[in-house]
N, C-alpha and C positions, 0 to 999 in steps of 0.2 A: 481164781482161777482167769476169770476174766482181767481182770489188772495184769497179771499174767503172759498172757495172749496178748494184748495191749505194746507192754513192754516189750516184746522180741519184735513185734511190729513198728515200734520205734529204732530198734539197733538197726532191723534190716535196713532199716530208707538211709539211715547214715553216714552209710561207705559213698552214694549215690550225689549225695550235697555238693561239696567239693567237685566233682565231674563240670557238674552244673553249671556251677560258678564260673569254672575255667571256660565253661564253655560258651558263657554270653555275653563275657571281657574278648572272647578273639572273635567273636562276632563282631561287639563292641569297632574293638580296633582295625577290624578286615570292613570296614563299613568305611568306619573314620578314612583308612588308606584309599579307600574306592576315592570317598570325597574329594581330598587332599589330591588325589591325582587330575582335577579339571578346575584348574586356575578359575578362578571369579573376575570373567570376561566384564560382565554390567560394573562390579567396586571399579577395575582399569579401568574401563572406559571414565566413567565419573571421575577418577583423582585427574584423567587424563583432564577431561575439559574445565576441574578445578585448577589446575595448573601444579596439582603438585605430584611433578613429576621425578621424586626421590621412590617416595611411597607409593606409585605405578611402577617403578623397578622392583622395587625390591618385592610386590608382589607375584609382578611375573617370572625373574630370572629367576626363580628354582625352576620354570617348565618350558625354560626354552629349548632346550634337546629334543623334549619330548614333542612339543608343536611345532617342530619347525615345518608342518607343511600346510597351519590356521595363519591363512589370510591378516585375515582382522589381528590376533594374536601380536603374529609378526609384524604390522602395522604401530600396534597400541606401544609394545615395545620398543617399536625404532623412535616415536612420540619421546617415551619417557627417556630414550635418549639422550635425541637429539638436545632434550629440556635440562638433560642433565650435564650436560659439555661434551659430550660424546658423539661426535658426530661421523668419527671411523666406525663405531657400531651401528650409528644409527644407520648408517648407509648400504650395510649387510645388511640388514632386517626391513630396510624396505625393496631391495634386490631380491630380498626372498617372500616378501610379501607379492613383490608384481610376477615375480615365477608362477606362482600359485594363483594369482585371479590378475590380467592381466590390464584391465581396463580399471581398476582401480584407482580414480582419480586423487583420491586425497594418498596415497602410496607414491602416486607421482610426486606429487606437492611436496611432500614429505625425502624423497628422495632428491629433488633439486633443493631445496634449502640442505641436505646435509655434504651434496656437490658445496654448493657456497662457501656456508662452513669452514667449508676446508680451505677454502681458497682456489677452487677447483672451476673458474668462473665460465668458460667456456664451456664446460659438460653439462653443469646449474643451468644454462640456459641453452641448451638443445634437450637437455631435460625438462626443463617448465613449458617447453614449448611442444609439448606433445600434449597441454592441458590451458595453455594459454596463450591470447594473441595479445598484442600489442603494437600498436606502428606509433610511427614520429618519436622515435627512441632518439637516445643518445649516439653519439656513432662510437663509442668506448665499449668491449664488451660487459665492462665489470659493471659500465651504471646500467646499463641493458637488464645483467642479472640483477642487482640491484631489484631496478621494479617491478620484478619478477618473486621476486626472494619477498617484499614489500607484499604484495599482493595476496603470495601463499601464507604467507606470517596471518595477516588480516581474514582468509579463508578460515585457517585453521585453529588457529588460536581466539578468536575471538568468534568460531563457529557461523558466522554468517556469509552469503547466496555473493552478495554483494562485497567488491573489493573492486581497488582504486587505484591513482597514483593522480599528482602534477606535478607543477613546476613555473616557476618564472628568471629569466638571465636580462641583462643586458650586459651595452657593453661597447667597445670600440673600435675603428679597424679604419684600413685605407685602402681604396678603388684604384688601381691602374689599368689601361688600357696598352696594350704593349703593342710593335709597332711590330705589321704585317702586310702583304701586298695591297688589299685590301688597306689599310687605312694610308700608305703610301702615297695609294691613286684615289682617294676618296677624303684623306684625312682626317681625325681624331686621334690621332694616337700619341696626343701630348696628353690628354686629360689624367688628371693626378685628384679623388678627390677623401676628402674622410666623409667619414659615413660615425654616425651613432643604431647602434640595432637593440633591439626589443624585439624576447617571444616570451609567449606564456599560454603551456595547453593541457590537457591531461587523460586521462583513460578511464574507462569503468570497464570490469569485467561481472557480469551475473551469472555464475552456478546454476542449472535446471539439473534434472533428472539425467538418470542415462550418461552420464557425458556430456553434452547440448552445452552450451552454454553462449551468450549474446554478449558481444563487445564492445565498444566504441571510442575513440578518440578523437579529440578536437586540438586543434595547434596557430596559432594566430602568430605571423613572424612582422617586425615592422627593420626599415630599415630608412633613415633619416638622409642625405648627402647633405654637406657644408658646404652648399654650392645652388646659388636658386635657379640655371639655366637645365640641372639633374631632378627633376622627379620623385622623391620620395615612394616605396616599393612594400608595396602591402600583400598580404599574403594568406588566407584563411582555409586552412585542411581539414576534412574531418573522411571521419570513416565509421561505418555501422556494418557489421555481421552476424552471421552466427556460426558459429563452429559445434563438431560433434568429436571427441574424443574416442579412438577405440585403439584399445593395444599401446603399441610403440610410432603409433599415427596419429597427425591432427588432421582433418579436411574442415577448411573456409572459404563460406562463400556471402558475396558478400555487396554491400555499395560504400566510392571512395568518390572522393570532392575537392574541388581545387580550387578559388576564388583569387585572381592575381590583378591588379589595380594597374590599369593603362596608363594612367593620365588624366588630362581630359575629364574628369569624372567618368571614367569610361571603366568596365569590368572583365575582364575574358573571363569563363567561366568551364570547367574541365568536371565531366561526371562521367562514372564508368561501374559496370558490373566485371565482378571477376570469381572465383575460383581460386582456390590455393590447397597443396596437397603440400602435409610434411611429413619426415618419412627416419626416424630415430633407426638409421642400420646396427649401432651401438652406442658404445657411452661416448667415442669419439670423433661419429661421423651424423652427419643427418644428410641427405638429399631433398629436395623440393621442386614441384613441381606445378606451375600455375597458368591461367587463362588470365584473359584483362579485353574490356571490349570500353573503348572511353571515346566519347565523345568532346572536340574542344574548339568552342565558341568563343570565337572573336565580336567585341561591340561593333555597332555600326562604323561606317570608316575603310578610310583604305585596307587598315584589317583585317574585314570583314569576308574577304578572297579566300585568309591562313584557315579560317576552318575545317575542322578538316573531321573524317572517322578513323581511328587507328585501333588494330586488332595485335594481341600482342599474343604470342606461347614464352616461356621462358620455363631453364632448367639448371639448377643447382645443387651445392655441395656446400656443405663445412665441415669445417677439421677441427679438433682440438689436440692441439701436439703439449711436451713437455707441463703432463701432470693437467692439466683447464687453463695454465695461465697463459700458453698462446694458442690462437684462433685465426685458422687462415680459411677463406670460401671466394670459388670462382662462380659466376651465376653467367650465362649463356641465353640472349634472349632475340625472337625474331618476331616478325610480323610486315603490315602495311599501313599504309594512309591510302584511306580513298574518302570518297564523297566530302570531294573539294573544289573549290574554284581557282587554285592556287596556279597562279601561268607556266608552270613548271609542271603539272597533272601531279596526280599519283606517286606512292615511292614504296617499292621497298625498301626493310630497312634488316640491321641484326647488329649485333653487337656480344659485347663481352662487358662482365666487370669484377673487377680481382679486389681485395683487401686483406689487409692481416691487421691483426691486435695483437699488444704484448701487455699481459702487466709485469710491472715490475715490483711492486708489493700492493699492500693494500689500499694506499692511499696517492697511488699514480700511475697512472698508463699512456703509452703512446697507440700510434699506430694508424695505415694509410690505406687508400683507392688508388686504384684506377680502374677509367669507365675509358669507354671506345664503341661507337658506333658507325654501322656504313651505311648512308641513303644512296639508292639508285632510282633517282625519277624517271618518268617515263613519257613524259613528253617533247620536244626539240623546242626549245627559249630565243628570243634575243636577249642578249646580256650587256652590260658595260663590259668594254673592254683598252686600255688607256693607250696602248700599240697600235688599232686600226685607223683605218684611215678615217669611219663614220666613230670612230670609239665605239663601235659594236661588233659585235660575233653570237653568229648563230650556233649555237649548241645542245645538249641534251646533260643537266646538271647532274653532277656526281660529290657526293662529298662527303668530307670523313672529319666524325666530333669528337672533341676528344678533352674528357675533363681527368686530375690529378690534383688528391689533397693531402694532407697531413694532421695529426690534432696529439694534442699534450695533455693530459687530466690531472690532474693536483688537486685531492680534497683537504685541505687547508684546515676545518673541521667538521665534524660530520653533520651532513647535509648542504654544504656548502662544496662548490668547486672552482678553479681557477684554468679556462679554458681557453689556451690561442690554439688557430687552427689557423691553415693556409691552402687553398684553392688559386690551379692555375685551371682554365679554360681556352681550349684552341679547336676553331670550326674552318679545317680548313677545304674549301671547294674549286673546284673549275672554271667557276661562274667569279670576279675578281671581286663583286663585291659583296660576298658572302662570306669571305673573307673577315677572321674576327682572334682576339687574344686576348684576356685579362689576366691580372693576377690580384688578389685579393685576402688579405691578413688581416685580422679581429683577435679581439681578449675578450670573451666573455665571463663574467661571472653567475654561477647556477643555483639557485637552491631547490632541491627538491624536497614532494611533502607529500 
């Protein structure tokens, strides 16, 4: 009887066992599906850090449509796309990352690298300058973007806060004094000198937390004239500053200086404090605003009275066109020279600079610039004039200063460039003795590190 009762219980339980198995299996599959809906971000981060970009891309790509609003996911997938030679895809992913997190410094660097890989050098430079700052760069936009791209690669791929660049160049050229009313009256218009020049320097950027950074550059220039009557030129320029990146903008403030050899063992020293704001309006346009207070101190002797303080403000615009292979910039400045013992007194100044750059291909680019400044002096003074009875005239000095230049850059092997450049200078004044003009042409070979 007991055995019959137990047998009935077993028979009664049997129909429930398949249902229970189905329930358990469904639960496990559902749990796995839920788990699989979340990408393994930690694993993807590790793969990117190790340079295994194809594996990282394969891990993340199934979740691209569902994680579009995740800044870190889009950034990591962008790094993976860039590492697998998909710069167009990487560009879209970094843009998506920044839309979700505008202050993401690494995504700005990644986006700049994507523009550079696509050959959109002007847009790359604008993007890089939301988070990086370097001065004393070569004049062509492609080389500038290349310096920034190298620094970005060091930061992202090497995962180090310190990045930098270096260079050395040398060449030969000719300096020629052009005829002006000043040279006609005072002589010197027949000067033709061959010169040899050399230049070396570099810069660093140290990334801190929350978009802060410290940067510095050093630039040493030397020119030797093949004429015993002409002094050699030596020039040392430096900068040390801090910056803060916020969204599409970057604010920088710091110190810059310049020491120039004036002959007979004497040097002219410039030291300034400055602030500069760069604003990326869109991928093709950047606006900048700056202020600078500089003290220029001449050595003891006849030039000492030329020492002065200069306060300047500036505003600029950079435009990228033709998909980033062309760049046009326009900058205006205004200020005052004061605290001086110059015979002509203080002066108000204003002027403008325009520059054009065009990249022909990955190894060839060209460009040029034009600079103008107007100086209004405050004091009447006696000046030389050849057409008066006593060769003097009493007037208030007015100057127009002009510079124009052009360059060609050819990268004949990686990191080596050939750089012919032309520079024309014209100082025009109502005071005869301050009229001057020269033309310089040189060819340099540059090695980038």
